[in-house]
N, CA, C, O and the ligand as a Tripos MOL2 file, in Angstrom:
@<TRIPOS>MOLECULE
protein
  301   299    76     0     0
PROTEIN
NO_CHARGES

@<TRIPOS>ATOM
      1 N          -7.6650    8.5080  -38.7070 N.3       1 MET1
      2 CA         -7.3580    9.3160  -37.5330 C.3       1 MET1
      3 C          -8.6490    9.8660  -36.9200 C.2       1 MET1
      4 O          -9.6170   10.1280  -37.6330 O.2       1 MET1
      5 N          -8.6550   10.0350  -35.6330 N.am      2 ILE2
      6 CA         -9.8410   10.5160  -34.9240 C.3       2 ILE2
      7 C          -9.9200   12.0290  -35.0710 C.2       2 ILE2
      8 O          -8.9530   12.7490  -34.8180 O.2       2 ILE2
      9 N         -11.1050   12.4960  -35.4890 N.am      3 LYS3
     10 CA        -11.3080   13.9450  -35.6080 C.3       3 LYS3
     11 C         -11.6720   14.5060  -34.2380 C.2       3 LYS3
     12 O         -12.5440   13.9720  -33.5530 O.2       3 LYS3
     13 N         -11.0020   15.5810  -33.8460 N.am      4 LEU4
     14 CA        -11.1940   16.1530  -32.5180 C.3       4 LEU4
     15 C         -11.0950   17.6640  -32.6390 C.2       4 LEU4
     16 O         -10.1470   18.1780  -33.2330 O.2       4 LEU4
     17 N         -12.0620   18.3800  -32.0850 N.am      5 ASP5
     18 CA        -11.9230   19.8390  -32.1330 C.3       5 ASP5
     19 C         -11.0700   20.3240  -30.9690 C.2       5 ASP5
     20 O         -10.7540   19.5630  -30.0540 O.2       5 ASP5
     21 N         -10.7030   21.5900  -31.0150 N.am      6 PHE6
     22 CA         -9.7050   22.1270  -30.0890 C.3       6 PHE6
     23 C         -10.1640   22.0680  -28.6300 C.2       6 PHE6
     24 O          -9.3790   21.6820  -27.7650 O.2       6 PHE6
     25 N         -11.4250   22.4450  -28.3320 N.am      7 SER7
     26 CA        -11.8960   22.4760  -26.9450 C.3       7 SER7
     27 C         -11.9910   21.0710  -26.3580 C.2       7 SER7
     28 O         -11.7150   20.8800  -25.1730 O.2       7 SER7
     29 N         -12.3770   20.0810  -27.1730 N.am      8 ALA8
     30 CA        -12.4360   18.7060  -26.6630 C.3       8 ALA8
     31 C         -11.0380   18.2000  -26.3490 C.2       8 ALA8
     32 O         -10.8360   17.5080  -25.3510 O.2       8 ALA8
     33 N         -10.0700   18.5420  -27.1950 N.am      9 GLY9
     34 CA         -8.6890   18.1310  -26.9440 C.3       9 GLY9
     35 C          -8.1400   18.7350  -25.6690 C.2       9 GLY9
     36 O          -7.4760   18.0650  -24.8780 O.2       9 GLY9
     37 N          -8.4300   20.0260  -25.4810 N.am     10 ILE10
     38 CA         -7.9760   20.6960  -24.2540 C.3      10 ILE10
     39 C          -8.6130   20.0570  -23.0290 C.2      10 ILE10
     40 O          -7.9290   19.8310  -22.0310 O.2      10 ILE10
     41 N          -9.9140   19.7600  -23.0830 N.am     11 SER11
     42 CA        -10.5860   19.1960  -21.9150 C.3      11 SER11
     43 C         -10.0710   17.7880  -21.6220 C.2      11 SER11
     44 O          -9.9220   17.4270  -20.4550 O.2      11 SER11
     45 N          -9.7940   16.9820  -22.6510 N.am     12 ILE12
     46 CA         -9.2370   15.6440  -22.4170 C.3      12 ILE12
     47 C          -7.8410   15.7500  -21.8080 C.2      12 ILE12
     48 O          -7.5070   15.0200  -20.8740 O.2      12 ILE12
     49 N          -7.0240   16.6690  -22.3440 N.am     13 TYR13
     50 CA         -5.6750   16.8580  -21.8250 C.3      13 TYR13
     51 C          -5.7020   17.2890  -20.3610 C.2      13 TYR13
     52 O          -4.9530   16.7590  -19.5410 O.2      13 TYR13
     53 N          -6.5750   18.2590  -20.0310 N.am     14 LEU14
     54 CA         -6.6770   18.7260  -18.6500 C.3      14 LEU14
     55 C          -7.2090   17.6310  -17.7310 C.2      14 LEU14
     56 O          -6.7590   17.4990  -16.5930 O.2      14 LEU14
     57 N          -8.1590   16.8520  -18.2220 N.am     15 GLY15
     58 CA         -8.7110   15.7640  -17.4170 C.3      15 GLY15
     59 C          -7.6500   14.7360  -17.0810 C.2      15 GLY15
     60 O          -7.5520   14.2900  -15.9380 O.2      15 GLY15
     61 N          -6.8510   14.3540  -18.0730 N.am     16 LEU16
     62 CA         -5.7750   13.3850  -17.8240 C.3      16 LEU16
     63 C          -4.7370   13.9500  -16.8670 C.2      16 LEU16
     64 O          -4.2680   13.2480  -15.9710 O.2      16 LEU16
     65 N          -4.3740   15.2290  -17.0530 N.am     17 PHE17
     66 CA         -3.3820   15.8590  -16.1910 C.3      17 PHE17
     67 C          -3.8690   15.9270  -14.7380 C.2      17 PHE17
     68 O          -3.1310   15.5920  -13.8120 O.2      17 PHE17
     69 N          -5.1170   16.3660  -14.5530 N.am     18 LEU18
     70 CA         -5.6590   16.4560  -13.1900 C.3      18 LEU18
     71 C          -5.8180   15.0710  -12.5700 C.2      18 LEU18
     72 O          -5.6460   14.9180  -11.3600 O.2      18 LEU18
     73 N          -6.1400   14.0720  -13.3660 N.am     19 GLY19
     74 CA         -6.2330   12.7060  -12.8630 C.3      19 GLY19
     75 C          -4.8920   12.2130  -12.3520 C.2      19 GLY19
     76 O          -4.8170   11.5740  -11.3030 O.2      19 GLY19
     77 N          -3.8210   12.5130  -13.1000 N.am     20 CYS20
     78 CA         -2.4730   12.1170  -12.6640 C.3      20 CYS20
     79 C          -2.0870   12.8340  -11.3720 C.2      20 CYS20
     80 O          -1.5140   12.2230  -10.4700 O.2      20 CYS20
     81 N          -2.3980   14.1210  -11.2820 N.am     21 VAL21
     82 CA         -2.0800   14.8850  -10.0690 C.3      21 VAL21
     83 C          -2.8510   14.3310   -8.8730 C.2      21 VAL21
     84 O          -2.3020   14.2040   -7.7790 O.2      21 VAL21
     85 N          -4.1190   14.0040   -9.0860 N.am     22 PHE22
     86 CA         -4.9390   13.4530   -8.0120 C.3      22 PHE22
     87 C          -4.4020   12.0910   -7.5590 C.2      22 PHE22
     88 O          -4.3690   11.8070   -6.3620 O.2      22 PHE22
     89 N          -3.9840   11.2500   -8.5050 N.am     23 PHE23
     90 CA         -3.4350    9.9330   -8.1800 C.3      23 PHE23
     91 C          -2.1320   10.0690   -7.3890 C.2      23 PHE23
     92 O          -1.9120    9.3510   -6.4130 O.2      23 PHE23
     93 N          -1.2710   10.9940   -7.8170 N.am     24 ALA24
     94 CA         -0.0100   11.2210   -7.0980 C.3      24 ALA24
     95 C          -0.2870   11.7460   -5.6930 C.2      24 ALA24
     96 O           0.4170   11.3850   -4.7500 O.2      24 ALA24
     97 N          -1.3010   12.5930   -5.5420 N.am     25 TRP25
     98 CA         -1.6500   13.1120   -4.2150 C.3      25 TRP25
     99 C          -2.1370   11.9890   -3.3110 C.2      25 TRP25
    100 O          -1.7980   11.9500   -2.1280 O.2      25 TRP25
    101 N          -2.9410   11.0630   -3.8660 N.am     26 LEU26
    102 CA         -3.4320    9.9400   -3.0700 C.3      26 LEU26
    103 C          -2.2670    9.0710   -2.6070 C.2      26 LEU26
    104 O          -2.2410    8.6410   -1.4530 O.2      26 LEU26
    105 N          -1.3020    8.8050   -3.4910 N.am     27 LEU27
    106 CA         -0.1600    7.9740   -3.1150 C.3      27 LEU27
    107 C           0.6760    8.6440   -2.0330 C.2      27 LEU27
    108 O           1.1080    7.9810   -1.0910 O.2      27 LEU27
    109 N           0.9110    9.9530   -2.1540 N.am     28 SER28
    110 CA          1.7280   10.6420   -1.1610 C.3      28 SER28
    111 C           1.0040   10.7090    0.1800 C.2      28 SER28
    112 O           1.6460   10.7040    1.2300 O.2      28 SER28
    113 N          -0.3210   10.7710    0.1550 N.am     29 ARG29
    114 CA         -1.0930   10.8110    1.3890 C.3      29 ARG29
    115 C          -0.9670    9.5010    2.1530 C.2      29 ARG29
    116 O          -0.8600    9.5110    3.3800 O.2      29 ARG29
    117 N          -0.9790    8.3680    1.4430 N.am     30 LYS30
    118 CA         -0.8300    7.0740    2.1100 C.3      30 LYS30
    119 C           0.5340    6.9620    2.7710 C.2      30 LYS30
    120 O           0.6400    6.4160    3.8690 O.2      30 LYS30
    121 N           1.5850    7.4710    2.1220 N.am     31 GLU31
    122 CA          2.9310    7.4320    2.7000 C.3      31 GLU31
    123 C           2.9860    8.2390    3.9910 C.2      31 GLU31
    124 O           3.6290    7.8250    4.9560 O.2      31 GLU31
    125 N           2.3180    9.3820    4.0150 N.am     32 LYS32
    126 CA          2.3190   10.2050    5.2220 C.3      32 LYS32
    127 C           1.5980    9.4990    6.3600 C.2      32 LYS32
    128 O           2.0470    9.5760    7.5040 O.2      32 LYS32
    129 N           0.4870    8.8080    6.0800 N.am     33 ASP33
    130 CA         -0.2560    8.1290    7.1190 C.3      33 ASP33
    131 C           0.5650    7.0280    7.7620 C.2      33 ASP33
    132 O           0.4450    6.7780    8.9610 O.2      33 ASP33
    133 N           1.4130    6.3580    6.9570 N.am     34 LYS34
    134 CA          2.2580    5.3050    7.5240 C.3      34 LYS34
    135 C           3.2510    5.8960    8.5190 C.2      34 LYS34
    136 O           3.4760    5.3190    9.5820 O.2      34 LYS34
    137 N           3.8480    7.0440    8.1850 N.am     35 GLY35
    138 CA          4.8540    7.6390    9.0450 C.3      35 GLY35
    139 C           4.2720    8.3270   10.2580 C.2      35 GLY35
    140 O           4.9910    8.6150   11.2140 O.2      35 GLY35
    141 N           2.9550    8.6000   10.2320 N.am     36 ALA36
    142 CA          2.3500    9.3460   11.3150 C.3      36 ALA36
    143 C           2.0810    8.4780   12.5380 C.2      36 ALA36
    144 O           1.7200    8.9960   13.5940 O.2      36 ALA36
    145 N           2.2520    7.1690   12.4090 N.am     37 TYR37
    146 CA          1.9640    6.2890   13.5260 C.3      37 TYR37
    147 C           2.9970    6.4980   14.6300 C.2      37 TYR37
    148 O           4.1980    6.5020   14.3590 O.2      37 TYR37
    149 N           2.5520    6.6690   15.8450 N.am     38 LEU38
    150 CA          3.4490    6.8970   16.9700 C.3      38 LEU38
    151 C           2.9840    6.0730   18.1580 C.2      38 LEU38
    152 O           1.8110    6.0970   18.5290 O.2      38 LEU38
    153 N           3.9180    5.3480   18.7430 N.am     39 ASP39
    154 CA          3.5940    4.5100   19.8890 C.3      39 ASP39
    155 C           3.4390    5.3930   21.1250 C.2      39 ASP39
    156 O           4.3190    6.1970   21.4340 O.2      39 ASP39
    157 N           2.3250    5.2410   21.8260 N.am     40 GLU40
    158 CA          2.0690    6.0860   22.9970 C.3      40 GLU40
    159 C           3.0210    5.7840   24.1480 C.2      40 GLU40
    160 O           3.2220    6.6300   25.0200 O.2      40 GLU40
    161 N           3.6100    4.5850   24.1640 N.am     41 ARG41
    162 CA          4.5250    4.2380   25.2550 C.3      41 ARG41
    163 C           5.8300    5.0180   25.1600 C.2      41 ARG41
    164 O           6.5750    5.1040   26.1360 O.2      41 ARG41
    165 N           6.1110    5.5900   23.9800 N.am     42 LEU42
    166 CA          7.3450    6.3390   23.8060 C.3      42 LEU42
    167 C           7.1960    7.8010   24.2130 C.2      42 LEU42
    168 O           8.1950    8.5040   24.3620 O.2      42 LEU42
    169 N           5.9630    8.2650   24.3940 N.am     43 VAL43
    170 CA          5.7110    9.6710   24.6980 C.3      43 VAL43
    171 C           5.6940    9.8580   26.2100 C.2      43 VAL43
    172 O           4.9720    9.1620   26.9250 O.2      43 VAL43
    173 N           6.4830   10.7880   26.6800 N.am     44 TRP44
    174 CA          6.5600   11.0810   28.1100 C.3      44 TRP44
    175 C           6.2240   12.5390   28.3320 C.2      44 TRP44
    176 O           6.5160   13.3920   27.4950 O.2      44 TRP44
    177 N           5.6070   12.8170   29.4690 N.am     45 PHE45
    178 CA          5.2320   14.1760   29.8280 C.3      45 PHE45
    179 C           5.8530   14.5080   31.1730 C.2      45 PHE45
    180 O           5.6000   13.8240   32.1650 O.2      45 PHE45
    181 N           6.6610   15.5490   31.2070 N.am     46 CYS46
    182 CA          7.3300   15.9330   32.4480 C.3      46 CYS46
    183 C           6.3440   16.6710   33.3430 C.2      46 CYS46
    184 O           5.6930   17.6240   32.9140 O.2      46 CYS46
    185 N           6.2380   16.2180   34.5990 N.am     47 THR47
    186 CA          5.3050   16.8470   35.5310 C.3      47 THR47
    187 C           5.8890   18.1000   36.1600 C.2      47 THR47
    188 O           5.1590   18.8700   36.7840 O.2      47 THR47
    189 N           7.1900   18.3220   36.0090 N.am     48 VAL48
    190 CA          7.8370   19.4830   36.6160 C.3      48 VAL48
    191 C           7.8120   20.6820   35.6690 C.2      48 VAL48
    192 O           7.3650   21.7670   36.0400 O.2      48 VAL48
    193 N           8.3000   20.4730   34.4300 N.am     49 CYS49
    194 CA          8.4130   21.6020   33.5090 C.3      49 CYS49
    195 C           7.4250   21.5150   32.3460 C.2      49 CYS49
    196 O           7.4710   22.3530   31.4460 O.2      49 CYS49
    197 N           6.5340   20.5230   32.3440 N.am     50 ALA50
    198 CA          5.4970   20.3580   31.3170 C.3      50 ALA50
    199 C           6.0800   20.1600   29.9240 C.2      50 ALA50
    200 O           5.5000   20.6110   28.9370 O.2      50 ALA50
    201 N           7.2190   19.4900   29.8410 N.am     51 TYR51
    202 CA          7.8770   19.2290   28.5600 C.3      51 TYR51
    203 C           7.4770   17.8440   28.0730 C.2      51 TYR51
    204 O           7.5150   16.8810   28.8400 O.2      51 TYR51
    205 N           7.0960   17.7370   26.8120 N.am     52 THR52
    206 CA          6.7520   16.4540   26.2190 C.3      52 THR52
    207 C           7.9380   15.9550   25.4120 C.2      52 THR52
    208 O           8.4560   16.6740   24.5580 O.2      52 THR52
    209 N           8.3700   14.7290   25.6750 N.am     53 TYR53
    210 CA          9.5550   14.2040   25.0020 C.3      53 TYR53
    211 C           9.3600   12.7310   24.6850 C.2      53 TYR53
    212 O           8.4010   12.1030   25.1320 O.2      53 TYR53
    213 N          10.2960   12.1890   23.8990 N.am     54 PHE54
    214 CA         10.2150   10.8000   23.4460 C.3      54 PHE54
    215 C          11.4510   10.0500   23.9040 C.2      54 PHE54
    216 O          12.5720   10.5560   23.8300 O.2      54 PHE54
    217 N          11.2230    8.8240   24.3840 N.am     55 THR55
    218 CA         12.3530    7.9480   24.6720 C.3      55 THR55
    219 C          12.0920    6.6190   23.9870 C.2      55 THR55
    220 O          10.9440    6.1900   23.8710 O.2      55 THR55
    221 N          13.1360    5.9740   23.5390 N.am     56 SER56
    222 CA         12.9820    4.6860   22.8690 C.3      56 SER56
    223 C          12.9110    3.5460   23.8720 C.2      56 SER56
    224 O          12.5060    2.4370   23.5240 O.2      56 SER56
    225 N          13.2950    3.8060   25.1000 N.am     57 ARG57
    226 CA         13.2530    2.7630   26.1120 C.3      57 ARG57
    227 C          11.8780    2.7140   26.7750 C.2      57 ARG57
    228 O          11.2380    3.7480   26.9700 O.2      57 ARG57
    229 N          11.4300    1.5050   27.1210 N.am     58 HIS58
    230 CA         10.1400    1.3400   27.7690 C.3      58 HIS58
    231 C          10.3560    1.1880   29.2640 C.2      58 HIS58
    232 O          10.0710    0.1350   29.8340 O.2      58 HIS58
    233 N          10.8560    2.2320   29.8950 N.am     59 ASP59
    234 CA         11.1200    2.1840   31.3240 C.3      59 ASP59
    235 C           9.9080    2.6760   32.1020 C.2      59 ASP59
    236 O           9.0040    3.3070   31.5550 O.2      59 ASP59
    237 N           9.9180    2.3710   33.3880 N.am     60 VAL60
    238 CA          8.8720    2.8710   34.2730 C.3      60 VAL60
    239 C           9.1730    4.3210   34.6400 C.2      60 VAL60
    240 O           8.2650    5.1360   34.8040 O.2      60 VAL60
    241 N          10.4560    4.6280   34.7660 N.am     61 ILE61
    242 CA         10.8870    5.9690   35.1310 C.3      61 ILE61
    243 C          11.8570    6.4720   34.0700 C.2      61 ILE61
    244 O          12.7350    5.7300   33.6290 O.2      61 ILE61
    245 N          11.7040    7.7260   33.6580 N.am     62 SER62
    246 CA         12.6340    8.3180   32.6910 C.3      62 SER62
    247 C          13.0870    9.6810   33.1880 C.2      62 SER62
    248 O          12.4770   10.2670   34.0830 O.2      62 SER62
    249 N          14.1540   10.1680   32.6000 N.am     63 VAL63
    250 CA         14.7190   11.4610   32.9910 C.3      63 VAL63
    251 C          14.3340   12.4900   31.9340 C.2      63 VAL63
    252 O          14.4980   12.2570   30.7370 O.2      63 VAL63
    253 N          13.8210   13.6270   32.3880 N.am     64 CYS64
    254 CA         13.4370   14.6950   31.4670 C.3      64 CYS64
    255 C          14.7020   15.3110   30.8590 C.2      64 CYS64
    256 O          15.6210   15.6630   31.5980 O.2      64 CYS64
    257 N          14.7690   15.4490   29.5300 N.am     65 PRO65
    258 CA         15.9640   16.0350   28.9140 C.3      65 PRO65
    259 C          16.0940   17.5360   29.1440 C.2      65 PRO65
    260 O          17.1760   18.0910   28.9500 O.2      65 PRO65
    261 N          15.0240   18.2020   29.5510 N.am     66 ARG66
    262 CA         15.0990   19.6530   29.7510 C.3      66 ARG66
    263 C          15.5140   20.0020   31.1770 C.2      66 ARG66
    264 O          16.4390   20.7910   31.3720 O.2      66 ARG66
    265 N          14.8370   19.4200   32.1870 N.am     67 CYS67
    266 CA         15.1000   19.8280   33.5720 C.3      67 CYS67
    267 C          15.7680   18.7160   34.3850 C.2      67 CYS67
    268 O          16.0540   18.9180   35.5650 O.2      67 CYS67
    269 N          16.0250   17.5460   33.7870 N.am     68 ASN68
    270 CA         16.7070   16.4250   34.4370 C.3      68 ASN68
    271 C          15.9570   15.8900   35.6540 C.2      68 ASN68
    272 O          16.5780   15.3090   36.5430 O.2      68 ASN68
    273 N          14.6570   16.0690   35.7160 N.am     69 SER69
    274 CA         13.8920   15.4860   36.8140 C.3      69 SER69
    275 C          13.3590   14.1270   36.3920 C.2      69 SER69
    276 O          13.2190   13.8470   35.2010 O.2      69 SER69
    277 N          13.0640   13.2870   37.3740 N.am     70 TYR70
    278 CA         12.5860   11.9510   37.0960 C.3      70 TYR70
    279 C          11.0790   11.9540   36.9690 C.2      70 TYR70
    280 O          10.3800   12.5870   37.7600 O.2      70 TYR70
    281 N          10.5760   11.2370   35.9630 N.am     71 ASN71
    282 CA          9.1420   11.1510   35.7170 C.3      71 ASN71
    283 C           8.7160    9.7050   35.7310 C.2      71 ASN71
    284 O           9.3950    8.8360   35.1840 O.2      71 ASN71
    285 N           7.5710    9.4530   36.3680 N.am     72 LYS72
    286 CA          7.0130    8.1130   36.4270 C.3      72 LYS72
    287 C           5.9000    8.0130   35.3950 C.2      72 LYS72
    288 O           5.1370    8.9560   35.1840 O.2      72 LYS72
    289 N           5.8230    6.8320   34.7480 N.am     73 LYS73
    290 CA          4.7820    6.6200   33.7400 C.3      73 LYS73
    291 C           3.4350    6.5270   34.4320 C.2      73 LYS73
    292 O           3.2760    5.7590   35.3800 O.2      73 LYS73
    293 N           2.4580    7.3050   33.9650 N.am     74 ILE74
    294 CA          1.1440    7.3310   34.6000 C.3      74 ILE74
    295 C           0.3020    6.1460   34.1470 C.2      74 ILE74
    296 O          -0.2890    5.4530   34.9760 O.2      74 ILE74
    297 N           0.2400    5.9040   32.8210 N.am     75 SER75
    298 CA         -0.6120    4.8190   32.3120 C.3      75 SER75
    299 C           0.1550    3.5270   32.2230 C.2      75 SER75
    300 O          -0.3990    2.5070   31.8160 O.2      75 SER75
    301 ZN         11.1390   18.4550   32.7920 Zn       76 ZN76
@<TRIPOS>BOND
     1     1     2 1
     2     2     3 1
     3     3     4 2
     4     3     5 am
     5     5     6 1
     6     6     7 1
     7     7     8 2
     8     7     9 am
     9     9    10 1
    10    10    11 1
    11    11    12 2
    12    11    13 am
    13    13    14 1
    14    14    15 1
    15    15    16 2
    16    15    17 am
    17    17    18 1
    18    18    19 1
    19    19    20 2
    20    19    21 am
    21    21    22 1
    22    22    23 1
    23    23    24 2
    24    23    25 am
    25    25    26 1
    26    26    27 1
    27    27    28 2
    28    27    29 am
    29    29    30 1
    30    30    31 1
    31    31    32 2
    32    31    33 am
    33    33    34 1
    34    34    35 1
    35    35    36 2
    36    35    37 am
    37    37    38 1
    38    38    39 1
    39    39    40 2
    40    39    41 am
    41    41    42 1
    42    42    43 1
    43    43    44 2
    44    43    45 am
    45    45    46 1
    46    46    47 1
    47    47    48 2
    48    47    49 am
    49    49    50 1
    50    50    51 1
    51    51    52 2
    52    51    53 am
    53    53    54 1
    54    54    55 1
    55    55    56 2
    56    55    57 am
    57    57    58 1
    58    58    59 1
    59    59    60 2
    60    59    61 am
    61    61    62 1
    62    62    63 1
    63    63    64 2
    64    63    65 am
    65    65    66 1
    66    66    67 1
    67    67    68 2
    68    67    69 am
    69    69    70 1
    70    70    71 1
    71    71    72 2
    72    71    73 am
    73    73    74 1
    74    74    75 1
    75    75    76 2
    76    75    77 am
    77    77    78 1
    78    78    79 1
    79    79    80 2
    80    79    81 am
    81    81    82 1
    82    82    83 1
    83    83    84 2
    84    83    85 am
    85    85    86 1
    86    86    87 1
    87    87    88 2
    88    87    89 am
    89    89    90 1
    90    90    91 1
    91    91    92 2
    92    91    93 am
    93    93    94 1
    94    94    95 1
    95    95    96 2
    96    95    97 am
    97    97    98 1
    98    98    99 1
    99    99   100 2
   100    99   101 am
   101   101   102 1
   102   102   103 1
   103   103   104 2
   104   103   105 am
   105   105   106 1
   106   106   107 1
   107   107   108 2
   108   107   109 am
   109   109   110 1
   110   110   111 1
   111   111   112 2
   112   111   113 am
   113   113   114 1
   114   114   115 1
   115   115   116 2
   116   115   117 am
   117   117   118 1
   118   118   119 1
   119   119   120 2
   120   119   121 am
   121   121   122 1
   122   122   123 1
   123   123   124 2
   124   123   125 am
   125   125   126 1
   126   126   127 1
   127   127   128 2
   128   127   129 am
   129   129   130 1
   130   130   131 1
   131   131   132 2
   132   131   133 am
   133   133   134 1
   134   134   135 1
   135   135   136 2
   136   135   137 am
   137   137   138 1
   138   138   139 1
   139   139   140 2
   140   139   141 am
   141   141   142 1
   142   142   143 1
   143   143   144 2
   144   143   145 am
   145   145   146 1
   146   146   147 1
   147   147   148 2
   148   147   149 am
   149   149   150 1
   150   150   151 1
   151   151   152 2
   152   151   153 am
   153   153   154 1
   154   154   155 1
   155   155   156 2
   156   155   157 am
   157   157   158 1
   158   158   159 1
   159   159   160 2
   160   159   161 am
   161   161   162 1
   162   162   163 1
   163   163   164 2
   164   163   165 am
   165   165   166 1
   166   166   167 1
   167   167   168 2
   168   167   169 am
   169   169   170 1
   170   170   171 1
   171   171   172 2
   172   171   173 am
   173   173   174 1
   174   174   175 1
   175   175   176 2
   176   175   177 am
   177   177   178 1
   178   178   179 1
   179   179   180 2
   180   179   181 am
   181   181   182 1
   182   182   183 1
   183   183   184 2
   184   183   185 am
   185   185   186 1
   186   186   187 1
   187   187   188 2
   188   187   189 am
   189   189   190 1
   190   190   191 1
   191   191   192 2
   192   191   193 am
   193   193   194 1
   194   194   195 1
   195   195   196 2
   196   195   197 am
   197   197   198 1
   198   198   199 1
   199   199   200 2
   200   199   201 am
   201   201   202 1
   202   202   203 1
   203   203   204 2
   204   203   205 am
   205   205   206 1
   206   206   207 1
   207   207   208 2
   208   207   209 am
   209   209   210 1
   210   210   211 1
   211   211   212 2
   212   211   213 am
   213   213   214 1
   214   214   215 1
   215   215   216 2
   216   215   217 am
   217   217   218 1
   218   218   219 1
   219   219   220 2
   220   219   221 am
   221   221   222 1
   222   222   223 1
   223   223   224 2
   224   223   225 am
   225   225   226 1
   226   226   227 1
   227   227   228 2
   228   227   229 am
   229   229   230 1
   230   230   231 1
   231   231   232 2
   232   231   233 am
   233   233   234 1
   234   234   235 1
   235   235   236 2
   236   235   237 am
   237   237   238 1
   238   238   239 1
   239   239   240 2
   240   239   241 am
   241   241   242 1
   242   242   243 1
   243   243   244 2
   244   243   245 am
   245   245   246 1
   246   246   247 1
   247   247   248 2
   248   247   249 am
   249   249   250 1
   250   250   251 1
   251   251   252 2
   252   251   253 am
   253   253   254 1
   254   254   255 1
   255   255   256 2
   256   255   257 am
   257   257   258 1
   258   258   259 1
   259   259   260 2
   260   259   261 am
   261   261   262 1
   262   262   263 1
   263   263   264 2
   264   263   265 am
   265   265   266 1
   266   266   267 1
   267   267   268 2
   268   267   269 am
   269   269   270 1
   270   270   271 1
   271   271   272 2
   272   271   273 am
   273   273   274 1
   274   274   275 1
   275   275   276 2
   276   275   277 am
   277   277   278 1
   278   278   279 1
   279   279   280 2
   280   279   281 am
   281   281   282 1
   282   282   283 1
   283   283   284 2
   284   283   285 am
   285   285   286 1
   286   286   287 1
   287   287   288 2
   288   287   289 am
   289   289   290 1
   290   290   291 1
   291   291   292 2
   292   291   293 am
   293   293   294 1
   294   294   295 1
   295   295   296 2
   296   295   297 am
   297   297   298 1
   298   298   299 1
   299   299   300 2
@<TRIPOS>SUBSTRUCTURE
     1 MET1         2 RESIDUE 1 A MET
     2 ILE2         6 RESIDUE 1 A ILE
     3 LYS3        10 RESIDUE 1 A LYS
     4 LEU4        14 RESIDUE 1 A LEU
     5 ASP5        18 RESIDUE 1 A ASP
     6 PHE6        22 RESIDUE 1 A PHE
     7 SER7        26 RESIDUE 1 A SER
     8 ALA8        30 RESIDUE 1 A ALA
     9 GLY9        34 RESIDUE 1 A GLY
    10 ILE10       38 RESIDUE 1 A ILE
    11 SER11       42 RESIDUE 1 A SER
    12 ILE12       46 RESIDUE 1 A ILE
    13 TYR13       50 RESIDUE 1 A TYR
    14 LEU14       54 RESIDUE 1 A LEU
    15 GLY15       58 RESIDUE 1 A GLY
    16 LEU16       62 RESIDUE 1 A LEU
    17 PHE17       66 RESIDUE 1 A PHE
    18 LEU18       70 RESIDUE 1 A LEU
    19 GLY19       74 RESIDUE 1 A GLY
    20 CYS20       78 RESIDUE 1 A CYS
    21 VAL21       82 RESIDUE 1 A VAL
    22 PHE22       86 RESIDUE 1 A PHE
    23 PHE23       90 RESIDUE 1 A PHE
    24 ALA24       94 RESIDUE 1 A ALA
    25 TRP25       98 RESIDUE 1 A TRP
    26 LEU26      102 RESIDUE 1 A LEU
    27 LEU27      106 RESIDUE 1 A LEU
    28 SER28      110 RESIDUE 1 A SER
    29 ARG29      114 RESIDUE 1 A ARG
    30 LYS30      118 RESIDUE 1 A LYS
    31 GLU31      122 RESIDUE 1 A GLU
    32 LYS32      126 RESIDUE 1 A LYS
    33 ASP33      130 RESIDUE 1 A ASP
    34 LYS34      134 RESIDUE 1 A LYS
    35 GLY35      138 RESIDUE 1 A GLY
    36 ALA36      142 RESIDUE 1 A ALA
    37 TYR37      146 RESIDUE 1 A TYR
    38 LEU38      150 RESIDUE 1 A LEU
    39 ASP39      154 RESIDUE 1 A ASP
    40 GLU40      158 RESIDUE 1 A GLU
    41 ARG41      162 RESIDUE 1 A ARG
    42 LEU42      166 RESIDUE 1 A LEU
    43 VAL43      170 RESIDUE 1 A VAL
    44 TRP44      174 RESIDUE 1 A TRP
    45 PHE45      178 RESIDUE 1 A PHE
    46 CYS46      182 RESIDUE 1 A CYS
    47 THR47      186 RESIDUE 1 A THR
    48 VAL48      190 RESIDUE 1 A VAL
    49 CYS49      194 RESIDUE 1 A CYS
    50 ALA50      198 RESIDUE 1 A ALA
    51 TYR51      202 RESIDUE 1 A TYR
    52 THR52      206 RESIDUE 1 A THR
    53 TYR53      210 RESIDUE 1 A TYR
    54 PHE54      214 RESIDUE 1 A PHE
    55 THR55      218 RESIDUE 1 A THR
    56 SER56      222 RESIDUE 1 A SER
    57 ARG57      226 RESIDUE 1 A ARG
    58 HIS58      230 RESIDUE 1 A HIS
    59 ASP59      234 RESIDUE 1 A ASP
    60 VAL60      238 RESIDUE 1 A VAL
    61 ILE61      242 RESIDUE 1 A ILE
    62 SER62      246 RESIDUE 1 A SER
    63 VAL63      250 RESIDUE 1 A VAL
    64 CYS64      254 RESIDUE 1 A CYS
    65 PRO65      258 RESIDUE 1 A PRO
    66 ARG66      262 RESIDUE 1 A ARG
    67 CYS67      266 RESIDUE 1 A CYS
    68 ASN68      270 RESIDUE 1 A ASN
    69 SER69      274 RESIDUE 1 A SER
    70 TYR70      278 RESIDUE 1 A TYR
    71 ASN71      282 RESIDUE 1 A ASN
    72 LYS72      286 RESIDUE 1 A LYS
    73 LYS73      290 RESIDUE 1 A LYS
    74 ILE74      294 RESIDUE 1 A ILE
    75 SER75      298 RESIDUE 1 A SER
    76 ZN76       301 GROUP 0 **** ****
């Protein structure tokens, strides 16, 4: 059996634990980056009430859900 004193055992245990936490944090960070992608064509800005909203349709003109005014795509 391997002889190990108490402080070395504690430091190895903490090192392994922190390594696992760091690895789990890296994995969760990659998942968030995937979901953060947003298509700019879906984002609309109302010129009347300054409301930013999303539509799934790629139309030239959309209706603002807050003030019901028509907005034209600038870009
Ligand atoms: Zn509006």
